[in-house]
N, C-alpha and C positions, 0 to 999 in steps of 0.2 A: 325275196325278202329274207334278212338274217333272222335266225331264231335264237332265243335265250331261254335257259332254264330258270325256274323259280329259285330265288335266293341269290341269283347272280348280281354282280355289281358292274356298273360302268364308271370308270374313273373320271374325275373332273377333266374337262377339256382344257389342257394347258394353254391352248391358243385362244381360248374364249375371250380373254381380256383384250388381246391384240386385235381380235376381229370385232370388238365393240359389243360383245355379248355379256349379259349380266349372269355371273355364276349362280347356280341354283342347285341345291341338293334336294332330291325328290325321293320320297319313299312311295313306290307304286304298289298298291294292293290290287293285283290283277292276275287272273289265271291264264289270260291270253297274251302270248308273247307279241303277237302282231298288234293287238290293241295297245299294248304298252309302248311299242315303237311309234305308233301313230301319235300317241300323246306326247312323246318326247320330241318328234319332228314338229308338231304344232308349237311346242314351247320354243324350239329353235327359231321357227319362223316369226315368233312374237318377240324375238330379241333376247332370249335366255340362252345360256350355255349350260344345260342341265347335266348333272351327274346323278345316277339313280341306283336304287336297289329295289328289286322286285320280289314280293312275297305273295303267297296265296293261302297261307295257313296262319293260325294264331301262334304256333311255335316259331315259324319263320319270322313273324313280326316281332316276337319277344327277342329273338336273337339279334334282329336288325337294330332294335332300340337299345339293346345292351351295348352293341358296338358303336352307337351314336353318341355316347356320353361325351367323348372328347371332340367329336365333329358332328354336331346335331343336324338333323334334317331341317330344311327351310319350310317344307310343305309336304303333306301327305295327300296323294290322289288315289282314291279307292273306287273300284267298281262296287255297285250296290249289292249285288248278289252273286256269290261264288258257290261252287258245289259244297265246300266244307267251311266256308268263311264268308264274311260279307262286311259291308260298310258299318252297320250298327255295332258288330262285335269289334271291328278295328278301332272305331271311335272310342268305344267304352274302354278298350285295352290301352289306347293312347292316353286317355285322361287318367285312368287308374294308375298308370306309371308316372304321372306327374308332369307330362309334357303339355305345353300350351301351344304346340305347333298347329298352324292353320290346317284345316281338313276340308277337302273338296271332293264331293261325290261326282263321279263320271259314270253314267250308266246308259245302256242302250234303251232301256225302258224302265221307268219308275213312275209310279202313280203319284197323284197330287198328295194323297194322304201320307204315303211313305216319305215324300219330300218334306212335308211339314214336320213329321216325326224326327227326321234327321236334323232339320234346322233347330228344333227344340232341344235335341240332344247335344247340340253344340257344333254342328257342321257349319262351315262358313258359307257354302253354296252348293247347288247341284247343277251339273252341266250334262246335257244330252250328248251322246257320242255322235249323233248326226249333226250336231251344231257345235263342233269343236272350235269354231271361230271365237266363241265366247270364252274359251279356256284361259287364254293369256290375260284377258281383261280381268277375269275372275281371280286368277292367281295374283295379279298385281294388287287388286283391291284387298284380297285376303292378307297378303303380306303387310300392306299398310295398316289394316285394322289390327293385325297381330302386334305390330310395333306399337300402336297406340295403346293396346291392352298392356303390353309389357311396361311401357312408360308409366301408365296409371298405377300398375302394381308396384313399380319401384317407388313412385311418389308416396303411395299409401304406406309402404314399408318404412320409408324414411320418416314420414310423419309419425308412425307408430313408435319407431326407435327414438325420435326426438321427444315425444311425449313421455316415454319411459325414462329417458335420460333426465328430463326436467323433474319428473316425479322422484327419481332417485336422489337428485340434488335436494329437492324440497324435503325429502325424508331424512337425508343423511347430514345436512349442514348443521354445524354446531350453534349457529345463531337461530333464534326463534323466528319463524316465518308464520304470519297470520294473514288470512284473507277475510275481509269483511265487505258487506254490501255498502252502498253509499249512505246508508243510515247508521252504520257502525255495528251491525249485527254480524257475529262471526259465522262464517260458512265453512272454513277449513283452517287447520293449523297443523304444523309439523310437530314431531315428538319433542324437539328441543323446546318449543314454546310451551308445550304442556308440562314438561318436567320443570321448566323454569318457574312456572306459576303454581306448581304443586298438584297438577291434574294427571290422572293415569293415562287418558287417551283423548283423541280428538272428539270422540262422541261426547265427552264430558263438557267440552267447551262450545260445541256447535249450538247456535241459537242464543248464546249469551251476548249482552251488549257490552262492547269494549269499555265505554266510559263508565257505566254503572258498576261493572264487576272488577275491572283491572286497574283503572286509573285512580291514583290517590286524589282525594278531594282537593288538596292544595294545588293540583296541576290540571284541574278541569279547564281553565282558560287556555292553557297551552294545548290541550287536546282539541279544543274548538279551532284554534289556529291551524293545527295539523289537518283537520278535516277540510277547512276552507281552502288551504293551499292545494291540497290534492284535488279537490273539485275544480279548482282553477287550472288544473293541468300542470302544476308545479311539483317538483320534488321537495320534500320537507324533511329537515333533519334537526333533531333536538335531543336534549337530555331531560329526563323526568323521573318521578318516583311512581312506581306501580305497586300493586298489592298481590301477595300470594293468596292461595286458597285459605290458608290459616290466618290471614289478616296481617302478616308481617310485611312491612314495606321494604323495598330495595331499589337502588338506582339502576336505570337502564339508559341506553342510547338507542333512539328510534329513528329510522329513516323510512318515509312513506312515499308511495308513488301510485299512479293510476294503473290498473291492470284489467285486461279483458279476460273474463272468466266465464266459460260456458256461454259465450256470445253476449254477455252483459258487462257493463263497466263495474269494476270492483276496486277496492283499495288493498294494496299489498303493503304490509308493514314488516320491516326487518328489525328485530328487537335483540339487543345485546346486553347481557348482564354486566355491569361495570362496577360491581361491588368491590372486587379486588383492586380496581383502579382507584376508587374513592378511598379505600383504606390506605393505598400506597401514597396518595396525596397527603393524607393526614400524617403518615409516618414521615413523608418528605418534609413537611413543615417542621416536625420535631428535629429532623436531622439538619435542616437548614439553620435552625437555631444553634445546634451544636457546631456547625461549620463557622457560623459568625463568631461564636466564642473562641473557637480554635484560631480563626484568622486574626482575631484581636491579640492573640498571644504570640503570633509569629513576627517578632521584631528582631532586627539585627543587633540591637544594643544590649541584649541579654545573652548569657551563655547558651550555646546551641543545645546542650544536653537538657537544660531547664525547659527550653522551648519545646523540644521533642517529647519530654515527659508530659507536658500539658497536652500535647497532641494525642499521645497514647491514652491518657486519662479520658479525653473527649471521645475517643473511639469506643472505649469500654462503656462509657455512660450512655452513648447514643446508639448502641448496637447490641446484638445478642452474644457478642464475643465475651469469653471469660477473662481474657488477658490480651495485651497488645505490646508489641515491641517495634522499635524502628531500627533497622539495620542499615548502616552506612558503609559504602565502599570507598576506601581511601583513594584519593587521586594518585596516579603514578604507580603505586604498589598493588592496587586492587585488593588490599587486605580488608577483611570485614570486621566491624565492631558494632556492638549494641549501644545505641545512644539514648534511647528513650524507652522507659518500661512502665507497665501498669499491670498489676495482678500476677506478677511472677515472683517466686520466692527470692529472698536475698541470697546472693551468691550464684544464682542461676546464670546470669549474664557472663560472669567471669569464667564459670565452668565451660559454657558453650564456646566462648572465645578461645579458651585453651584448647578445646577440641578442634576448632578450626585451624589453629596454628599447627596442630599435629597432623593435619591433612584431611580431617573430616570434611565432607562436602555438604554445604548448606543447601536446603531446598530453595533458598532465595536466589541461588545462582541461576536456576532455570528461568526465574522471572527477569533477572538482569539480562540474560542472553537473548530471550525472546521479546523483552519489553512488553510482556503481556501478563495478566494475572494468572496465578497458579493456585490450584486447590489440591492439598495433599490430605487425603482422608485418614491415612495411617501414619501420620508424622511421628506420634509418640512411639509406636511400635518400631519404626525405623531407627529412632534414636536409641532405643533399648537394645536393638539387635546389632548396631554398628559398634565394634570394639573401639573405634577411634573416639566415640562419644562417652567413654568410660568416666571422665571427670563429671559429666552431667547426670549420670544414672542415679546418684543418691537423691536427686530431686524428683525422681519419677513419681513417688508416692504423694508428693506435695502438690503436683500440678493437676488440676481437674479438667484437663483437656486431652483430646485425642487427634483432632483435625487441625489443619493450618491453612489459612487463606493468605496469600502473599500478593500485595499490589505493588508493582514496581514504581519507584520514584524516577520519573523520566523528565528531563528538561532539555528541550531543543535537540532531541535525538540521543542524549547521553544518559546512561543509567547512573544514578547517584546512590541508590539504595533501595529499600523496600519497607513498606508497612506490613507487619505480620500480625494477623488476628487469629487468636486461638479459640477453638470451639470444642464443646463437650462431645462425647461419643454420640453418634446418630444425629448430630446437628450440623448444619451447614448454612451459609448465608444465601438468602434469596437474591433475585436480580436487583431489587431495590437496595438491599444492603450492600451488594457488590458495587453498585453505582455510588453509594455514600462513601465506601472505603476508597474507591478510586478517586473521588473528589477530594477526600482528605489527603491521599497520596499526591495528587496534583498540587494542592496547596503546600504540602510539605516540601515537594521538589522545588517550588518557586522560592520558599523560605530558605531552604538549604543553599540553593544557588545564590540567592541574594547575600546570605551570610558569607558564603565563600568569596563572592565578588567583593563584598565589603572588606573581608580580610585580605583579599588579594590587592585591593586598592591601598589599604593601609601598609601592606608589605611592600608594594611597589613604591609607594611614597617614601617609606623608610629607606628603601634601597637607593632611590634617586637622591634623597637627602644626603645619604652617605656618599654617593658618588659625587654630588656637588661639593660636599665637605672635602672629600679626597682631592677633587679638582682644585678647590681653593687652597688647600694646605700644600699640595705638592707644587702648586704654582708659586707659592711664597717661600718654599724651602730651597735654598741654594747650596746647602752643604749635603754631600752624599750620605753620610752616615745617619744623621737624624732623619733624612728623607726616607731611607730604607725602613727604619723602625716605624716611622709614621705610616708607611704603606701597609706593613704587616698588621699594625694595630687597627687601621681603618678596615682592612679586609675582613677581620674577624666579626665585625658588626653585620656583615651580609653573608659571609660564608664561614660557618663555624669550623674550627679545627682544633686538633690537639697539638699540632706541631706545624710550623710554617717557616720556610726559608726563602731567601733571595740568593740565587747563585748567578754569577756573571761569567761570561766567556773570557778566558785568558789562555792564549796559546791553543793547545790541543786538549783543553778540558774546561771544567767549571770550578769556580772557587766560591765557597760560601761566604757572603759578605754580611748577612744578617739572619737572625733566627729568633723565633719565639717558640718555646717548647719546654718539655720536662728535663731535657739534657742541658747541662751547664753551657752557657754561651762560649766561655773560654775553651771548652773542650771541642766545640764544633766549628767555631769561626775560623776561617782560613783553611778549612779542610778542602782538599782537592779531589776532584772526581774526573779522571781521564775519560774522554769520549769512548775510548776503546773498550772500557769495562761495561758500558751500557750503550753500545753503538745503536742497537735497534730502537731503544727508547729515544735517543737523541735524534735519530733520523725521523721518527714520527713527529717530534716536536719541531724539528727544522722545517717540516712541511707547512708550518704556520698555524696548526690547530691544537687545541688542548688534548691531553691524554689522560684517560681515567683507568686506573687499575683497581678493580673492585675488591680484591683480597690479596694483599701482598704476601702474607704468611702462608696461605693454603691454596691460593688460586692456581688452577692448572692451565690458564691461558699463557700464551707465549711471552707477553710482556711481564707477567708476574714472575715467571721463571727467570727472565733476564734480570729483573730487579734483585731477586734473591741471590743470584750468582754474583752480581756486581757488589753488593754489600757484604755477602757472606751469611749463610743461613744461621750459623751459630751466633755471630755478632748481632744479627737482626733479632734473634730471639732473646738474647741476654741484655743488650743495651737499647734496642729499639723495638721492644715488644708492643709499644703503642702504635706502631705503624701498621695499620690494617688496610684502610682505604687510602689511595694516593691519587692526587690530582696535580698534573703538571701543566703549566700554562707558559707558552713562550713569551718572552719580552722582545717585541719586534720594533725596530726603529729603522726607518728608511729602507724597508724591505729586507733587513738583515736581523737575524736572531742574535741579540746581544746577551741573553741570559734566560733564566727560567724562574718562575714563581712556583715552588713546590709546596703543596698543601696536603696535610696528613690528618686522618681521623682514626680514632681507636675502634670504630665499628665498621665491619666489612660492608661493602655495598652502600656506603653512606652518600657518596657524591653522585649527582645527577647532571644531565646536560644543562639544567638551569643554573646549578652551582658553577659549572664550567663557563657559562655565558657571563655571569656576574664577575667571576674571577678574571676572565679575559678582558672585560671592560676596564677593571682596575689595572690589570697588567698593561693594557695599551696606554693608559694615563701614566702609569709608573715608568714605562719605557721612555716616553717622551720626557718625563721629569728627570729620569736618570741620565738621559742624553743631555738634557739641559745642564744638569749639575756637573756632568763631566766637562762639558764645554766651558762652564763657568770656572771650574777648577783649572782647566788648561789655559784659558786665554783671558777670561774676565773682560772681554772686549765689549764695547758698546753694541756692536752688531749682533754678537751672540746673545747678549742680554735682551736686546730688543726683540730678537726672534723668539726667545723663550717666553717673554711677556706676551708677545702676539699669540703664540700657541695657547698660553694659559687663558688669555681673554676669550679666544674662540671656544675653548672647552667650557669655560665658565658661563659665557653668554648663552650657548646653545642649551645646556642643561638647566641653567637658571630660568630661562623662559619656559621650558617645558614644566619645570617644577612649580613655577608660579601658576601656570594654567591648571596643573594638577591640584594645587592647593585650593584654587577657586572652585574647580569642579567637585572636589571631595567635600568641600564645605556645602555646596549646593545639594549634592547627593545626600549628605547627612541630614540636612534640613528637610528634604523631601521624604526621606525614609520615615521620619516622625509624622509628617503631615499627610503625605500621599504616596505610599510605597510604590504603587505601579509606575509612577512618573519618575522614580529614582533610577530607572534603567538607562535613560538617555544620558544624564550627567555621569553615571557610572561608566557607561561605554566610552564617553568622551575622555574620562580620566585614564581609562585603560589604553585608549589609542594614543594619548600623550605620553604615557609611560613607555609604550613600545617605540614611539617616535624618538623619545629621548635616548633610549638605548641604541636605536638605529643610528642616530647622529653620532654618538660616541664611537660606534664601531664602523661608521661610514658604509653601511650596507644599504642596498636598494630593496625596498619592500614592494612587492608587486602582487596585487589581488589576482587570483585566478578563479575561473568559474568552478563552483562546486558541481557535484553530480547532477546531471539533468534529471535523473530518475527521482532524486530527493527534493531538489529545490525548484525544478521546473525551467522551462525555456525562457520565460520573461526575466527571471532572476539572473540566469546565465548571460543573456544579452545585455542586461543592465551592467553586470560586472565587467563584461568585455568592453563596453563603451566607456566605463569609468577608467579602466586600465589604459585605453587609448588616450583619454584626456590627460591622465596623470603622467603617462610616459612621454607623450609627444607635445603636450600643451595645446592641442587643438580642440575646438568645440565639437561636441557630438549631440545633435538634437535627437531626442528619443520619443517615440509615440508607440506605446504598447497597449494592447487590450488586457483583459483578465487572462490568466493562464489558459491557453487553448487545450481542449480535450482531443488531442490527436495522439497517435501511437508514438512511442519513444523513438523509433528509427526516423520518423518524420522530424521530430524535434532535433535530433542529432544532425540531420542533413541541413536543416535551416540554420542551426547554430554555426556549422562549419562554413556554410556559404557566407554568412554575415562576417565571420572572422576573417576569411580570405578577402572579402570585398573591402573591409576596413583596413586590412594590411596593405592592399594595393593602393588605397586612397592616400595612405601615409607615406609609403615607401616609394611608389612610382609616380603618383599624380601630384605629390607635394601639396596636398589640399590644406586649406586654412580652416575649413569647417566641413563637417559631414552630418548626415542625418540617417537614422535607422528607424524604419516604420514596419510594424508587424500587424497584420489584419487577417480576419477570417471572412471569406466571401460567402455569398448566398448559397452556394452549392456545398458548403462544408469544407472547402479547401482552405489551405493556409497560404498566405502571401507575404513575402519579405521584400522590402525595397531599401536599398542603400544608395544614397546620393552623395556626391562631393563636388566641391568647386575647384578641383585641381586642373591640371593642364590638359587632361583628356587624351584620347588616342583614337586610332582608326580600328574599330572592332573587326573589320574584314581582314586585316593584316595578320600574318603569322608572326609569333614572337618565339623563336627557337630558345629552348632552355627555360621558358616561363610557362609553367603548367597550371597556373592558378585558374584561368578561365576554363580550361579543359576539365580540371578537377571539379569545378562547380557544376558544369554541365552534366558530367557523369553522375554526380550525386543526385541531382534533381531527376535526370532521365531514369535512373535506376528505380525511382519511386513513382514513375509515371508522370513526372512533373515537367515543367519547362523553365528555361532560363533566358531572359532577354537582357541585352546590353545595349544601352544607348549612349553614345559618346562621340566626340570629335575633337580635334586639336583646339585647345582653348575654350571648350564648351563644358568642361566637367564630365562626370560619368554618372549614369543611373543604371544600377543592376537590380533587376526584378526577377525573383524566383517564386514560382507557384507550384505547390504539390497538393494533389487531391488527398483528402483524409478519409475517404469512404471505402477505398479498396484495401485488400490485404497487402501489407507492406513488408518487403524483405528487410534485412539488416542494412542500415545506411552505410556502414563502413565497407 
């Protein structure tokens, strides 16, 4: 028999699992090596694969337990009596060290009294060495009981932690929590409830009756409803007045429910002080009145400055702000100006605007860029420290404010300006006042946009009226000289100028045939300008589009330098100093440039693409009229006259119809603005669309709607615009069935949109469909499904179509997002394309 010394270890049997043995780490307290081996063999016969460490002293056991922290023993088997150590001492040491490991006594002889003492001390069982057959059964039972004990301890620990957790919540929550018995007597309350009602601690409120002490007499009936509902097992929520310890009432929101407390049914009340909310409602009513007064003043038939001054006054009257101003951002230039003031010294606005023009940065720009409110606590200090604000410094002692709250004026995603409220030092608006200021800003944005739209409608109407008049007049003018003068006179009504000329192509240059400007006509008429002297400008104009030179005298761009070289800088400064901005528009007839319309202004940067568009519209009419006049002068034949009249009628009829519709729409809009401003948007939009259509007809351009950004407008809007474009472009019907905007990731929306776009393209270009249909739906699993059908010629989906990658592209888009694409078709049976993409998984980019 092999012998082992005390303190030796036997490593775990690596093959125990393979042999079907249950691994078992055993600490053997035994001075006999042979007896220890007998115990281990018995455990092996019982189905265990034991690894062990044998000790026979307290020091050895201490060391063994120290080494068992990472790999604890499953069981301790101890002889009852050893020369220097024994089972009682081993058990006491094991428990003192905090181990709950099962402990089994194996002894050659032990009396009944000693056995009882060991079991009382915590041993799991005692086994006699002559009856080791019981050992494995005892070990199995001890291990099971130990596991049960561990589970019970874990459950008790979890319960204790949960109780402590809920007690922590009960104590720390900001809402008042109160527990009463079913008669309404308080048994417990948290600190928030005590503070709320003016009591120092829960001991002060225990035993008090909720109704008699805390409920305001006017709300006794509501309290009885609260009790009845909770006793019926329902949750009850209400608002009521309660009373503090000093007798002062205050409003609360209460929610009650049934609660088991110490084994008995109780009522739990959650009490929230809503005093601030009630005050906010009162203040809200005051501000709603102010908003109504402000809204009544926002009409388009009064000057915008007057309207915005009323708005600024309303802000000061209904808020804690000391002053208010409205800053507008001019369209096109993005220049800033103050349009409405209240509480600011006279001359302050002009001084600040001068500073802005000098390059000073306004705090309002942050609000414009972010389209979010901005609060600047040290606005006055910044103004005083910025040298660019020097013109405004003299007002510093007159303004009683330090901070600035800026609410942006945003309409349909465009920044129009800002409402600025000025606050005294150490003051700032609360959340309710910020909401009020934002509501004022929203109203102001709508009013400003309506005013601009109204002004735009009036301007477009005037422009179209002028174009119609030009069309009528040039159609009736048959002599070239009066026709040219008429064109220049009519142009000035829509495009302001300091000098304007008509130059016609003759040979290798241009000849000035008519002029309106400060220089004598006799001096400039007949002047010739060879192409070679300004070849680059002529080539730009020959390309068919207008040319704008922002600053002829001092501009450093290529065309400005060419212009100065062509005229001569000295001559330009002495005789033509008024020529600063230059706009050239080609006169095109039959695809050939026959001349140019040269428009000049004495301010640099005056002309915009809009000016060029209007001038080009008149130039196109002028070119036709000039061509007609030349034909009349040359031949005066009936055919030429008939053609000229036909062209004139076409121009007249198209613009006249548009103008007539504009007049009706404008009249309707003007009526609705007085009666029901919100409804004025539809006729106003109608008038604007007619104005654009009139210009488009004059210039023979095709207007095509394109989908806006999916991220801003959404998938439904984009699909709607795509369908409308197909209808308008190809004249086929598109049935649409869309839900509300689906809540799916942007890559999914992009993929669905591209599939729909490709399917509609195929229906029009390949299938020759007469009608199509687009359906979008969300399925029960949260996926999104698109279906596009058409009544076209159909095709065999199983065939390959070399060079046509549409179907492949659609399949790749859907597969990339975990989706599927189904195509049902056949010759003469139309086509059905169905794409489905799950919306619950993480989605990569659709592109």
